[in-house]
VOVEXKE-952857 format. One record per residue: residue in three letters; x, z, y of N, C-alpha, C in turn. Coordinates in steps of 0.05 Angstrom, whole numbers, plus 32768, in hexadecimal, padded with zeros to 4 digits. Each point is the difference from the previous one (the first is absolute). Example, Ala and Ser with C-alpha at 12.3 -4.5 7.8 and 13.67 -1.06 7.14 Angstrom:
BEGIN
ala8108809C7F8E7FEE80008018801280008018ser7FF97FF280158010800180187FF1800E8016
end
This chain:
BEGIN
met8938842F86B97FFA802380077FDE8002800Aarg80037FED80177FDA7FFC800A7FEC7FEB7FECgln800F7FF67FE97FF07FF47FF17FFE80147FF0arg801580127FF87FF1800E7FEB7FF3801C8008val7FF7800880157FF0801280157FEB7FF07FF4val7FF47FED800A7FE17FF1800380017FF87FE0arg80127FFE7FF77FF480037FD97FEF800C7FFEval8015801A80027FF480177FF77FEE801A800Fala7FFC7FEB80207FE8800A80027FEA7FEF7FFDleu80037FEC80027FEA7FF17FF77FF97FFE7FD9thr800F800C7FF47FF47FFA7FE17FEE802A8004ala800B801080127FFB801A80057FDA7FFB8008ala80097FEF80157FE97FF4800C7FDA7FEF7FEFleu80167FF77FED7FF07FF27FED7FFC80057FECval800180167FF57FFE80167FE67FE78017800Cala80057FFF801B7FED800E80017FE87FF78010val7FFC7FE4800A7FEE7FF480067FE67FFC7FE3val80197FF67FE97FF17FFB7FF27FF580187FEAleu801180187FFC7FEC801B7FF87FE780058017leu800D800080087FDC7FFA80127FEF7FF27FFDala7FFF7FE6800C7FF47FEA7FF47FF27FFB7FF3val801480037FEC7FE97FF47FDC7FEB80158007pro7FFD80227FF97FF880077FFD7FEC80008010leu80098003801B7FE77FF480147FE37FEA7FFCala80117FF180007FF27FE17FFA7FE680077FE4leu801480117FEA7FEE7FFD7FEC7FE7801A8001ala8006801780157FE9800A80167FEE7FEB800Cile801A7FEE80107FDF7FFC800C7FF47FEB7FF7arg80067FEC7FDE7FE77FF97FF97FF5800B7FEEser7FFF80117FF67FF5800C7FEC7FE880198017ser800F800C801C7FED8004800F7FE67FEE8010leu80087FEC7FFE7FE77FE480117FF67FF77FE4tyr80077FF87FE37FE9800F7FEA7FF080128007ala800F801280007FF080177FF87FE87FFD8013asp80067FFF801A7FEC7FFE80147FF37FF08002gln80037FF07FFD7FE77FDC7FFB7FF0800F7FE4arg800880067FF57FF580147FDF7FEB801A8011asp8005800F800D7FF7801080127FE07FED800Ethr800D7FF6800C7FE77FF4801C7FF57FF07FE8leu80027FF27FEE7FE87FFC7FE27FF5800C7FFAglu800580177FF77FF7801F7FED7FE97FFC801Darg8005801380177FF0800180097FE67FFA801Aala80097FD77FF67FF37FEF800C7FEB80027FDDala800E80077FEE7FE580047FF27FEB80177FF6leu800B8013800D7FF080157FFA7FED8006801Bala800A7FF080197FEF7FF980137FDC7FFE7FF2ala80167FD87FF37FDD7FFE7FF17FF4800E7FECala800D80067FF77FF7801D7FE37FEB80078000val8007800D80227FF2801B800E7FE17FE88014arg80047FF37FFC7FF17FEE800F7FE67FE37FE7val800580127FE57FEF7FF47FF77FF080177FEAser7FDF7FEB7FFB7FF4800F80057FF77FF67FE0pro7FF780227FED7FF280017FED7FF07FE37FF4asp7FF97FF880137FE47FEF800380157FE27FF8phe8014800680027FFD7FE17FF680067FED7FE7val7FF580187FED80077FFF7FED7FE77FF17FFAthr7FF08002800B7FD77FF87FFF80007FE88015gly80197FEF800580077FE480087FFD8006801Easp7FFB8021800F80038003802180157FF28004pro7FFE7FF6801880117FEB8017802380218005val80177FEF800480188018800180147FEE801Bglu7FF88011801280107FF280168018801E7FFEleu80187FE07FF28024801B800780057FF28029pro801B801A7FF5800D7FFF802180167FE07FF8ala7FFD7FFE801E800D7FEF7FF6802A80007FFEpro80007FE57FE28021800A7FF3801A80068010pro800180077FFE80268004800E800C7FE0800Dala800E80078008800D7FE3800E800A7FE87FF6gly7FF27FF17FF180027FEF7FEF800080067FE3gly7FEF801A7FFA7FF780017FE47FF27FF47FFBarg7FF0800E7FF07FE97FFF7FF37FF4801C7FF4leu7FE87FFF80047FF1801B7FFA7FE67FFA7FEAgly800080077FEE7FE67FF97FF67FF7801B7FE7leu7FE27FF87FF27FF1801B7FF380007FF07FE4tyr8001800D7FF27FF37FF67FE27FF6801E7FF0asp7FE57FF57FF67FFE80097FE7800380087FECpro7FFD801A7FF0800980027FE580037FE37FE9gln7FF67FE680057FFC7FF07FED801A7FF18011leu80148004801A800E7FF4800A7FF57FE98010arg7FE97FFA80027FFC7FF2801780037FFE801Fleu80097FEB7FFF7FF8800580287FED8001800Farg7FF38016800F7FEB800D800680047FED801Eala8016801080057FFE7FFC8029802080048006gly80017FED8016800E7FFE800F801A7FE97FF4ser801880057FF980137FE67FF3801380147FE1gly80047FED7FFF800E80047FE7800A7FEE7FE8pro800780047FE680007FEF7FEC7FE87FFB7FF5arg7FFB7FE57FEA7FE3800E7FF7800D7FF27FDCpro7FF3801A7FF38002801F80058012800C7FFCgly7FFF801380058015801B800B80127FFF7FEBasp801E8007800D801480037FF5800880137FECthr801B800A7FFA800D80167FF47FFE801E8012pro80007FFB80227FFF801780077FE580008004val7FE67FEF7FFE7FF080097FFF7FED80187FF0arg80077FEF7FEB7FF780027FDD801980237FF1gln800F7FFC80158016801C7FF77FF080148014ser7FF67FF980157FEC801B80177FEE80007FF4leu7FEA7FF77FEE7FE6800F7FF48005800B7FF1gly801F800C7FFC7FFF80237FF57FF880138014gly7FFF800080107FFC800D80118016800C800Eala801B7FF0800680108005800F80127FF08012ala80077FFF801780187FEC800E800D7FF87FFEval80067FE4800280087FEF7FF080187FEF8019arg801D80077FF780107FE88018800F7FEC7FEAgly7FFD7FE9800A80187FEE7FE480067FE88010arg7FFD7FEB7FF780087FE6800D7FEF7FEA7FE9ala7FF97FF0800E7FE97FE87FEC80097FE68015gly80137FF87FEB80027FE58009801980098011ala7FF77FEE8020801B7FFE80127FF0801B8013asp7FEA800B80027FF1801280068008801F8000leu8006801280167FFE80217FF17FDC80088006val800380087FED7FE380077FFD800080278004val7FE0800380087FFD801E7FF97FDC7FFE7FFAala7FFB80117FE97FEA7FFE7FFB7FF0801D7FF4val7FED7FFF80167FF7802B7FF87FE97FF77FFBpro7FF4801A7FED7FE380037FEC7FE88009801Eval7FF17FF07FF97FDF800880107FF8800F7FECser7FF9801980087FE280207FEF7FF27FF88005his7FEF80057FF07FE2800E80097FFB801C7FDDala7FFA800C80147FFA80167FE380177FF97FE6glu80088012800F80207FF67FEA80097FEE7FE9lys7FF37FEA80167FFB7FE67FEC800F7FEA800Aval800E7FF57FF6800D7FE580157FF47FE97FFDile7FF97FF780107FEF7FE4800C800A7FF7800Agly800F80027FFF800A7FE4801C802C80007FFBval80087FF0801180197FFE7FF980027FED802Dval8013800E800D80007FEE801F80177FFD7FFDarg800B7FDD7FFD801B7FF37FFC80047FFB801Bala801F8018800080167FEA802180137FF47FFFser80097FE9800880167FEC7FFD800A7FFD800Dthr80207FF5800880057FEA8014802280067FF4pro7FFE7FD9800A80177FF77FF2801E8009800Dala800F7FFF7FDC8017801C800C80127FF68006ala7FF77FDA8009801C7FEC80138007800A8016ala7FEB8012800E7FEC80048017801B80228008val800380107FEA8013801E7FF980137FF37FFDarg80097FE27FF7801580037FF6801D7FF1801Dasn7FE57FF4800F7FFD7FF6801B800F80168011arg7FFE800B80037FFE801B8015801D800E7FF0val80017FFD7FE3801280107FF880227FF2800Cleu80027FEC7FF280117FEE800A80037FFB8027ala7FE67FFF8014800F800B801B800E800F8006ala7FEF801D7FF1800980118005802780017FEDtrp7FFE7FF57FEE801A80067FED80187FED8015thr7FF57FED8008800D7FF68020800E8002800Fleu7FE3801B8006800A800E801F801880137FF9leu8004800B7FE58013800F7FFB800A7FF28001leu800A7FE27FF7801A7FFF7FF3800D7FF88021gly7FFA7FFA801B80067FFC8016800F801E800Dval7FEA800C7FF8800C8023800C801980047FF0ala80047FFC7FE7801C7FFC7FEF800E7FF0800Dala7FFA7FE4800C80187FF77FFC80058004801Cleu7FED800E801E8004800B8016801980127FF8ala7FFA80157FEE800C80107FFD80257FFC7FF7leu7FFF7FEA7FED801D7FF97FFF80107FF78015thr7FF27FEF800880087FF8801C80078016800Bval7FED80148009801280178018800E800B7FF6ala7FFF7FFB7FDD801D80177FEA80127FEE8003val800A7FE58007801A7FEF8001800880028023leu7FE87FFD8005801080048021800F801D8005val7FF480167FF780138015800480177FFF7FEFala7FF77FF87FE8801580057FF980237FEC8006arg7FF57FED8002801B7FF08016800580138019arg7FED7FFF800C800480148013801A801D7FFFgln7FEF80107FEA801480097FF1801C7FF87FEFala7FFE7FEE7FF980187FF77FEC80197FFB801Barg7FFA7FEE801780047FFA800F8015801E8011ala7FEB80148009800F80198002801280107FF0leu80017FF17FE78012801B7FEF801C7FEB7FFEala7FF67FE47FFE80177FF47FF9800D7FF4801Aala7FFB7FFE801E8010800B8012800F800E8006pro800080147FFE801D801B800180107FFD7FE6leu7FFD7FEC7FE3801480017FEB80067FE68005glu7FF97FE7800B80037FE97FFF801B800B8016asp7FFA800A8019801580138013801880047FFBleu7FFA80197FE8800F80067FED80167FF67FF0ser7FF47FE27FF780067FED7FEA801E7FF28014arg7FE87FF9801C80187FF38003802780138013his7FFA801C8007801380108003801380077FEAcys7FF07FF67FE7801580067FEE800D7FDE7FFFarg7FF57FFA7FFF80157FE47FFD80107FF0800Cala80018014802C800A7FF98004802080108005val7FF380227FEB800E800B7FF4801A7FEC7FF0thr7FF37FFC7FED800C7FF37FE780187FF0800Dglu7FFB7FF18011800A7FE4801080148010800Egly7FFF801B80048015800F800C7FFB800D801Casp7FED7FFC80017FF78016801F800280157FFBleu8010801680067FEF80197FF77FF7800F8016thr7FF87FF1800F7FFB800F801D7FDE7FF98004ala7FF87FF67FEF7FDD7FF87FF17FF580188003arg7FE58004800D7FF5801B7FF47FE97FF98004ala7FF480097FED7FDB7FF580057FEF8012800Eala7FE97FF880067FFB800880187FE0801A7FF6pro7FF4800C800A7FEB80107FF07FE47FE08007ser7FF680137FF27FEB7FF580017FE680117FF9ser7FE87FF480037FDE80187FFB80027FFE7FDFval8006800C7FF280037FFF7FE08013801B7FFEala7FF5801B7FFD800D801A7FF980237FF87FE7glu7FE47FED7FE8801C80037FEA80117FF28009ile80037FE8801080117FE980068009800E8007asp7FF58013801E801F80058011801080127FF3gln7FF080117FEB800E80137FEF80247FE97FECval7FF97FEC7FFA800E7FEB7FFA80127FF7800Fala7FFB80038011800D7FEA801F801B8010800Aarg7FEA80208005801D801A800C801680007FF6thr7FE980007FDA802780067FDA800D7FEB8016his7FF87FDE7FF9801A7FF47FFF80017FF2801Basn7FFC8016801A801280028011801880157FFBglu7FED80107FFC8019801D7FFF801B7FEA7FE6met7FF47FFE7FE6800C7FF87FF2801A7FEA8008leu7FFB7FEC800C80117FE7801380118010801Chis7FED801E800C801A8007800B801A80097FE9ser7FEB800C7FFA8020800F7FEF80167FF27FE9leu7FF37FF77FFF80107FDD7FEC80137FF08022ser7FFB7FF88015800C7FFF8014800E801D8003glu7FF3801380038020800C800B800F80037FE6leu7FF87FFE7FE0801B80047FEF80137FF4800Aleu7FEF7FDC7FFE80187FEE7FFF80157FF48021arg7FF180158017800D8001800E801780147FFAhis800380157FF3801380167FFC80107FF17FF6glu7FF27FEB7FE480177FFE7FF280147FE3800Earg7FED7FF3800C80157FE8800C8016800C8011asp7FEE800E800F8013801E8017801980107FEEphe7FF87FFA7FEF8017800E7FEC80127FED7FF7thr7FFD7FF07FF280127FE27FFC80097FEF8014ala7FF5800B801D80117FEA8013801D801A800Fasn7FEE80177FEF801280138016801780047FF3ala800380007FE380137FFC7FF580197FF17FF9ser7FE97FEF7FF880107FEA800980147FF88015his7FEE8008801680157FEE80218010801E8003gln7FFD80207FF3801F801B8001800E7FE67FE5leu7FF47FF77FED80187FF77FF2801B7FEE8002arg7FF67FEB801680097FEB800F801D7FFD8014thr7FF68029801480137FFE8008802480067FF0pro7FFC80237FE680107FF77FFA800E7FEF7FF0leu7FE67FEF8001801A7FDF7FE880067FF28014thr7FF58002801580107FED8008802180158007gly7FF7801B800F801C80047FFC80157FF97FECleu7FF580027FE9800C80067FE5800E7FE67FF7gln7FF47FE98004800A7FE7800480147FFB8019leu7FFC800B801B80197FF68012800F800A7FF1ala800480217FF5801680067FFA80087FF27FE7leu7FF47FF77FF0800D7FF67FE580087FE1800Cglu7FF67FF98016800F7FED800F801E7FF88012ala7FF48019800B801C8014801080177FFE7FE9gly7FFE80187FE4800E80077FEF801D7FE17FEDleu7FE17FDD8001800E7FF77FEB80187FEE8026ala7FF480058007800C7FEB8023801A80177FFBgln800F80197FF78014800C800C800A80027FF1asp7FF280037FDF801780097FE9800B7FEB7FF6asp80107FF97FF080137FF47FFB800180027FDEasp7FF9801D7FFE80037FFB7FDC7FEB7FF17FECala801F7FF57FEF7FEC7FE57FF07FEC80167FE3arg8006801880027FF180167FF37FE980038003leu7FFB8008801A7FE7801180197FF37FDD8007arg80057FEA7FFD7FF57FEF801B7FE37FF47FE8pro800080057FE27FE87FEF7FF07FF580197FF6val8007802080027FE5801380037FF27FFE8023leu800B7FF680117FF8800980147FEF7FE98000thr80097FE67FF67FEA7FEB80077FE680027FEEglu8005800B7FE67FEC80067FF37FE880138013ala8002801280077FF98017800E7FF37FF4801Eleu80197FED80087FE47FEB801D7FEE7FF67FEBala800B7FF17FF77FEA7FE97FF27FE0800E7FF4thr800980187FF87FEC80147FFB7FE780098016ala801C800C80197FF5800F80127FEA7FE1800Egln80037FF57FF67FF17FE880197FEA7FF47FF4arg7FFF7FFD7FD67FEF80067FEF7FE580128008leu8012801780027FE48014800A7FF28002801Fhis801A7FF6800E7FEF7FFA80197FEE7FEF8004arg80057FE77FEC7FE67FEF7FFB7FDF80027FF3thr800C80137FF37FEB80107FF47FE4800D800Fval801C801280187FF0801680167FEA7FED8007glu80107FE7800C7FF67FF380147FEB7FF17FEAglu7FF57FFB7FE87FEE7FF07FEC7FDF801A8007val800F80157FF97FF9801C80037FEB80068016leu80117FF780207FEB8004800F80017FE88006arg80017FEB7FFB7FDE7FE880037FED80077FEEleu800B800A7FE37FE07FFE7FFC7FF3801A8006ser800E8010800E7FEF801880077FE57FFA8017arg80037FE380167FF57FF880067FF17FFC8006ser7FEA7FFE80067FE17FFF80017FF97FDE7FFAgly7FEE7FEE7FED80007FE9800380147FE77FF2glu801480117FFB80197FF77FFA7FF57FF77FDFthr80097FDE7FF27FFA7FFD7FE580057FE77FFEval800C7FF7801E80147FDD7FFD801E80027FFDarg80157FEE7FEF80137FFF7FFE801280118021pro801680107FF9800E8014800B800C7FE48019ala801180078017800D7FEC801280197FFE7FFCala800280147FDE801F80047FF7800C7FE07FFFgly801080037FFC800F7FE57FFA80027FFB7FE5thr80017FF07FEA7FF77FE67FE7801B80008006val7FFE7FF97FD180137FFA8007800E7FF47FDBala800B7FE17FF780057FF77FED7FFC801A7FE3val7FEB7FEE7FE97FFD80187FF080167FFC7FF5arg800B7FED7FF88023800F7FF58011800B800Cgln7FF87FFE8015801B801080107FF280227FFAleu7FEC800580027FE880137FF87FFF80067FE6leu80007FF17FEC8009801C7FEC801B7FFA7FF3arg801B7FF4800C801B800780108009801B7FFBglu7FE7800B801E800D8013800E7FEF80147FEFthr7FED7FFA7FF27FEF801A7FF1801780057FE4glu80187FE77FFB800980137FE7801580097FFFglu80097FEE802D801C800F7FFF7FFB80258000arg7FE5800680147FF5801980017FEE80167FEAtrp7FF97FF17FE7800080107FE8800680007FE5his801D7FEA7FFF800B80047FE9800F80197FF9gly800E800B801B801180187FF17FEB800F7FF7leu7FE7800F80177FF6800D7FF47FF380047FE7phe7FFB7FE47FEB7FF57FFC7FEB801D80057FECala80187FF3800B80177FF87FEC800780237FF7gln7FFB801D801D800680207FEC7FE3800A7FF3glu7FF87FEB7FF67FF880087FF87FF67FF57FE0gly80147FF5800780017FE27FD97FEF7FF07FFFarg7FFA7FF2801A7FDF7FEC7FFF80117FF28012arg7FF17FE37FF980077FE1800B7FE97FF98018leu80147FF3800D7FDF7FFC801980067FE18008glu7FED7FEC7FF67FFB7FED7FFD7FF87FEE801Acys80097FEC80067FE47FF6801080117FE2800Dala7FE57FEC80027FFE7FE67FF77FEB7FF7800Bgly80147FEB80137FD97FEB801280107FE68000gln800B7FEF7FEC800F7FEC80047FED7FED8010asp7FE480087FF57FEF7FE37FF47FEE8000802Cval800B800D800A7FEB8000801A801B7FF88010pro7FEC7FE9801080117FF08017800B80138010ala80247FF380008001801080197FFE80038017asp7FE67FE4800F7FF68010801C7FF080117FFDval7FF080177FF07FEB800B8000800680148002arg7FF680108016800B8025801C7FE780087FF5val800F802180007FEA80157FF78007800E8014pro7FE2801480108018801B8012800E80157FEFgly80197FFD8007801D800F7FF57FF380187FF9ala7FF3800A801B8008801E7FFE7FF180187FEBala7FDC7FF280047FE980007FF4800480017FDFval800F7FDC7FFC7FFC7FF87FE3800F80157FFCser801D800380008019800F7FF87FF4801C7FFFglu7FF2800D80107FF3801E80017FEA80027FE5val7FEF7FE880017FEF800B7FE380117FFD7FE7leu80187FEA7FF680027FF87FEB8016801C7FFFgly800E80098019800A801D7FF57FEF80187FF4ile7FEF8004800F7FF480147FEB7FF37FF37FE8leu7FF87FE97FF880047FF87FE58016800A7FEEleu80137FF7800A801B80047FF7800680137FF7asp7FF9801A801D800080177FF67FF280107FE7asn7FE37FEF80037FF480157FF5800A7FF77FDBala800B7FDF7FFF800C7FFF7FE6800D80087FF4arg8012800F801B801980157FF07FEE800D7FFCval7FF1801580018008801780067FDF80067FE1his7FF47FEC80067FF67FFE7FE380017FEB7FF3gly800A7FE67FF980077FF77FE9801B80037FEFarg7FF67FE37FFD801A80117FEE80107FDE7FFFgly80187FFC7FEF80117FDD7FF07FFC7FF68026thr80147FEC7FFF80047FEA800C7FDE80028019val80067FF880167FF97FF080137FFC7FEC8008his7FE47FF07FF680057FE980177FEA7FF5800Eval80137FF980177FF37FF7801C7FF87FDF8004ala7FF07FF27FF87FF47FE980027FF17FF38018val80087FE3800B7FED7FF780187FFD7FEB7FF2arg7FE07FFC7FFD7FEC7FE480037FF97FF7800Casp80067FDE7FFC7FEA7FF080167FF37FFF800Aleu7FEC7FFE80087FEA7FF87FF27FEF7FF08010glu80127FF880137FF47FE7800E8003800C8029asp7FE3800C80037FEF80108013800580168001ala801780127FE5800280127FF3801980137FFDleu800B80177FF98015800C7FF37FF480137FF0ala800D7FF97FE67FF080267FF1801C800A8002phe800F80108006801380137FF67FF8801B7FE3asp80107FFD7FE87FFB800B7FF2801480147FFDval7FFE80197FF8801280197FFE7FF980017FE6arg800E7FFC7FEC7FFA800B7FE5801180137FF5asp7FF780087FFC801B80197FE67FFF80007FE7glu7FFF800D7FEB7FFD80077FE37FF080187FF2gly7FF0800480107FF880137FFA7FD880038002ala7FF3800E80097FE97FFF7FFC7FEE80178014val7FEF7FEF80117FED800F80177FE980157FEFthr800D801A80037FE2800D7FED7FE580178012gly80147FF380177FE2800980097FDA7FE8800Bglu7FF8801980037FE57FF1800C80147FDF801Bpro7FFB7FE27FE780027FF080187FFC80048020ser7FE380047FFF7FEC80068018800180148012arg801380117FF580078012801A801D8007800Bleu800E7FE17FE8802480058014800180008018phe7FEA7FF5800F80037FF480177FFB801A8012asp7FF480147FF17FFF8019801580078012800Aarg7FFE800980138019800B80057FF080207FFCgly801A80137FE5800380117FF67FFB80017FF0thr80017FE97FEF800A7FFE7FEB80177FFD7FF2gly801F80038010801080017FFE800C7FE68001asp80278005800280117FE77FFA801F7FFF8004gly800F7FF580058019801080067FF880158006glu80047FFD801A8001801B800E7FF680197FF2gly7FE97FF97FF67FF380187FF67FEF8007800Dthr7FEC7FF180137FF4800A801F7FE27FE97FF9gly7FFF7FEF7FE67FF17FE7800F7FFD7FF98018ile80157FEE800C7FF47FFC801F80187FD87FF2gly80127FFF7FF980107FF37FF57FE87FE28004leu7FF07FF97FDF7FF57FF07FFA7FE37FFB8010ala7FFC8019800A7FF07FFA801780067FF28021leu80168011800280147FEB800B80017FE08007ala800C80047FE77FFE7FDA7FF97FF97FF07FFDarg7FD9800E7FFB7FEB7FEE80067FFC80018012asp80038012801A7FF27FFE8012801F7FE98018leu800B7FF97FEE80137FFB80107FFD7FDF7FFDala7FFD80007FE47FFA7FDF7FF37FDD7FF38014val7FED801680087FEA7FFC800380117FED8019ser800480138010800D7FFA8021800C7FEA8003leu80047FF37FE6801B7FDC80067FE27FF27FF0gly7FF27FFE7FFF7FE17FF67FFF800F7FF57FD5gly800880147FF980067FFE7FE87FE880177FE7arg801480027FEB7FE880057FE68017801E7FF0leu8006801C7FF8801080087FF07FE980077FE8ser80067FFD7FE27FF880087FF1800A7FFB7FE7leu7FFC800D7FEF8006800E7FE57FEF7FE77FE4thr801E7FF17FFA7FF57FE57FF38003800A7FE6ser800A80127FF9800180047FE2801080188002arg7FF980117FDE7FFC801A80058029800A7FEChis7FFA7FE27FEA800D80037FF680147FE87FFBpro80197FF78000800B801280167FED80038012ala800D801780157FF88007801A80087FEA8019thr7FEA7FF1800A7FFE7FE08011800180108012phe8003800780267FEF7FF8801380077FDC8009thr7FF37FF8801380037FE480087FF48003801Aleu800E7FF980167FFD8000801580027FE3800Eleu7FD97FFC7FF97FFA7FE28009800A7FFB8026leu80097FF4800980077FFC80297FF17FDC8003pro7FFC7FFF80147FF67FDB8006801380098010val80057FDC800380227FF8800C7FF77FE38010asp8015800180127FF97FE5800E80167FF37FFAgln7FFD7FEA7FFF802B7FF07FEB80037FFD8016asp7FE87FF88018800D7FEA801C801580098000glu8003801F800C80188012800F80157FEF7FFEthr80188004800480197FEF8004800D801C7FFApro801D7FFB7FF0801380127FFC8000800F8022gly7FFE7FFA80188006800780167FEA80088010ser7FE780067FF77FE7800D8009800B801B8008gly8007800A7FEB8003801F8011801D80067FFFthr7FFC80177FF3801F801A800E800380037FDBpro800E80137FFC800A80037FDD7FFB801B8008gly7FE280117FE4800680178009800F80107FE9
end
């Protein structure tokens, strides 16, 4: 930013100096040469006035002093030098001046002015004044050197002023950039400070107002999620206690499987609520503190939970994970929730047999959920909220993606036909089977 401002200011100053200095330098040169010729012409005219017509008959002529560093001479019509100094015989300017007009020109390395001397309407001689052109050229160069120094001084002042203005403009923008980075890193309390530039202050105020609105929106969403999750925990806990009491007191063999299944469902729902509540807390992007479960056990529980739902629709569910080491464990509740969302999505939008497979990638596990259908929507928008899922609210896949990120993994669509979603999950194979509580 600062260098850009300095470059722009320096370019503008340089263009202005060039546009001004070049014509001025040409004008100085023309003026100095014209002044020198005027000086020569005045000297020649002054000498012509003092020339007596009798010089033709041999009377001596007294010419005034020549210009400084120059020569002054009187010539007769035969181009002979009769007085003063000059070339012998007279040169071209002298010959041209015999025509009755003053002549300005150059002869070799000299500037020359020739003025005719008239008597009785007849040219009786010519006064020639000259000076070396090098003397004028040296004066021109001296003037140009002075002009170049002034231009350099102007450019230096322009650079200093531009750097000062660049600092004044860049400092508030750099401060605003630092606050934006702080917001990006999660500090929603960062606010841009006012500056001395009205336009930048307007941007800073707009930034602060936007940040305040976003903070309030996030706070309301988190409060709502936390409140909803908190309020759901109490009735769920009561429901679990009631089901456990019913199992303890009821010996009816027909009701016990139903109560057992209802209790398991309530427990899974309770874990889901706990996971949503955890995600609602700010800055929570690490693995949950919930217990871990062996991958094979997780697959068995997933198959037991979803087999009946697919069977009711005449479809099959197959789970395979034989190649996964027995000591590999994953966060049970979160991974089960992600798989549940993907299976529900396959049940509603897919068709045919659904396959759940686990692949061992050494430092990670890949959970593939595949059915025989095809994804017809835009893949880049599948995980956006509001695009539609198994519940019709557009939340399921977005929630699954957030859960995957909270586990340090990634959820993506790896094939459109057949429709295949893959959950990549980093694992720690150093964990022993007894290191966690089954989820």
